[in-house]
Structures are given as structure tokens and as C-alpha cells.
N, C-alpha and C positions, 0 to 999 in steps of 0.2 A: 321426398315428395313421391306421389304415386298417381296412377290413373293414366289417361290418354292425353296426348297433346292435341288441343283443339285446332281445327283448321283456321280459326280466326287469327292464329299466330301470323298468318300472311299479311295482316293489316299493319304490322309493325315495320313499315317500310324503311325507317331510318335506323333500325337496329344494326349495330356494328359487331356485337359480341353476344353469343348465347351459350351459356355454360349450364348444362343439365346433367353433368356427370354424377355417377354413383347415387342414383335414385332407384325407384322401382316403377318407372314409366313403362307402360305396356302398349300393345297395339302396334300400329305401323306409324312411320313418320308421315305426316300429312303432306300431300302434294303441294299445298300452299307454302310450304317451307321454301320452295323455289322462287317465291315472290320477294324474298328478303334480299334484294339486290345490293344493299349496302353492307351486307354481312361479310366480315373478314375472318371471324373466328367462330366455329361451330363445334361444340363438344357435346356429343350425345352418348359417349361411352359409358359402360358399366350400368346398363339398364336392362329391361326385359323386352326391348323392341323386337319385332319379328317381321317376317315377310320380306319384301324387297325394298331397297332404297329407291325412293322416287327419282325418276330420270330428270325431274324438274330441278334437282340439285345442280345439274349441269349448267343452269342459267346463272349460278352464283359466281360470276367471273371475278369478283373482288375477294373471294375466299382465299385465305392464306393458310389457315389451320382447319383441319377436319379430323375429328376423332369419332370413330364409330365402333371401336373394338368392344368386346365383351358384351355383345347382344346376341340375338338369335336370328340373324339375317340368313336368308337362303340365297344371297346374292353373290354375283361375281362383280367385283369392284373395278374391273378393267376399264369400264367407261369413264370412271373418275380419273384414273391415271392419265388417260389420253387428254382429258380436259385440262388437267393441271399442267401437263407438259406443253400443250400448245398455247394456253392462255397466259402463261408466265414468261414467255420468250420476249 
């Protein structure tokens, strides 16, 4: 698959798992991704995403698995480490 991820993805409120690995998705991760509060597994690795990871991802407190590698992010992921360390205690 290719193209950008539409912001309407945020309407999938009951989604528990989203695997978009090894495609050619481009653009940035939509801020609306942070509305998927039931999400436990998010795999966006091996795409062509760029820019920064939206801070809205920090709202995904049910998240157990997050794969973002092999993209073109300019981000420092320290904010995600802090979230996982404090929310899983």
C-alpha cells in the first residue's frame, strides 16, 4: 500500500491493533492517531513516514507494542519512553 494515512483514521475508536508495516506510506503520522484510545498494538515500521511523531501518541495509554523503525523521522523518541515507563507500572 502507498499514499498518506488519512486523519479520518481517528474515527476508528474501537481499533485494538493496526499493522501497516512494510508498505510505502508517506507523509506524517496524523495527529488523529492519538484518538485511538483502545489501541494496544501499533506497527508503522518500514515505511516512508517523515517529520515528527505526533505527541498525541502519548494519549495511547493502552498501547503495549509500538514499532516505528525504518522510517525517516526527525524525532527524539524520549517522550515515548517516559510514557511507557510510567503508564505500565
